[in-house]
N, C-alpha and C positions, 0 to 999 in steps of 0.2 A: 504494500500500500503504500501511494505515495504522500508526500508533505501536506496534501490538499484531500487527503481522501476522505474525508469527515464534511468537506465542502457540500455535496451534495444531498445529507442529512441536515445541515445546519441550515442550508437554501430553501428545504422544505419547511422545516419548523420556522423560519422566519416568513415564510409567505403565509403560513396558518396563523402565526400571531398578527400579522398585518389584518388577514381576512376580521379576525376577529375584532382588533380595535376598528376597523371601517363600521361593523355591527354596531359595535357599542357607540361609536360616534352617531352614525343613521339613528340609533334610538333617543341619544342626547338631544339631537336635533329636532326629531318629534316629540321630544317631552319638553322642548323649549316652547315650541310652536303651539301646543296643548297649555300650556301657563300663561302663555301670550294671552290665548284666547280669553282665558278666565280675568284677566285683567283691563280688556279691551273695552271700550264703549259699545255697548249693545243695542241696535236698533232691532226692535220687538215688532212684529206684523201679526196682523188678525190671521191671515191666511198662506197656506204653502205657496202660493200663485204668486202674491207678492213678495214674499220670500227670493223668490227667483227671477222675478222682473228687476229687482235691485239689486242682486248678486250680477245677472247679465249687463246690466246698464253700467255696473260699476268695471266688469270685466272689457265691456267694449269702449267707455269711455277713457279709461285709463291704462288700457294694454296691458292687463293682467298683473298690474302691479298689486302689491299687496294692499289689504284692505286696511285701514287705521281703526277699524271698527266690525264689530262681528253683526251677521243679521241673522234671525233666527224667527221662526213661524210659533207663532203661542200655540197653532192649533196643532194637538197629539193626537187626533184620527189616523186610521190606516187608511179610510178611504177618502173619495175625493166628491164625495157630495155638497160640502160648502155647509153652511148655517153661521147663527151669530154666535156661536160660544167664543169666539177668539175675542171678541171684544170684552166678555164678561171677564175672560182670563186675562187681558192685559191690563184692565180696572184693578184687578185683584193684586195682580204682582207689583204695579205701580205704587200700590199703597203701602206695599210691605217693603219697599227698598230701604236700604240700612244708609245710614248716613257715613259709614266707613267704608260702603261698599262702592263698585262702579257704577258709571252712568248707563241709567237704562231712557232710551229713547224711543217712546211710543208712538207708532202710527196706526191711528183709527181709520177706517173707512167711512167716507160721507153717505151713509145709509141711515135709515132709522134707528138701527140698532147700534150703531157707531154713535152717531150724537150723543143717544140717550146715555150712553156708557162715560162719553169723554164728558159731558155735562155733570155727571154722578160724581167725577173725581171729587172727594174731600174737600174740607175748608185749609188741609195743609196745603193744597194746590192755587197757587196763586196765579190768575189768569193777567197775560201781558201780549200787548203786540210788539212785535219786534219785524220790522222792513213790511208793514202791512197783514203779518200773519199773527192767526190767533195762537196762543201758546200756551199751556199750562205747565209751570215748573213748581215740582215740590220747595217746599221752605229749605229742605235740607241740599237741594241742588242735584240731587243723585236721580231724578226721575224728572222727563220732559214729555209732554203727548202734544201732538197735532194731529190735523186730519192730512190724509191720504193724498188730496190734489195738493196742498200744497209744497210736494217733495220738489217743485218746479224750480223752488226758491231755496232747495237745502243747502247748496254752496254756500249763498250767502249768509244764510242762518247760521251753517257753520262756522264762519269768521266771527258773527255777533256772540255766539254761545262762547267762544271761547274767549272774546273779551270781556263778557260778562262772569262767566263761570270760572274763571282761573284765580 
């Protein structure tokens, strides 16, 4: 055996260790992304299609750039039949947002059920106008609500929210 006789064994060992480290690094990156999603502001929609529309719009407008917020539908049903449960669930969620938690932004549909739920938000919510848009903000500034049609101004609202709530 020459002086490099162990090289093939060492090479295989090194390749195996590198592969293990790559797996660990991938798992770490996944865990970081998951942790990031727990701290990002969250936009909550009534229905699954609303969530899909917002995510698609972001990807289209910003060329798949990472979203600085999470988008989730509060609709937890397995069917796609629609209904009015989403607006009630959003209201319950907003009423329980903790002051030490992340920001929750609720988007209500402007149908009768959405209007009723939006208007039923408690006195803990202060109604204000931002750029002509009616917005309800929880006193702890961790919950915000407005109607779906007002999304057209979300870019301008984002700038205002950053100024107001930081």
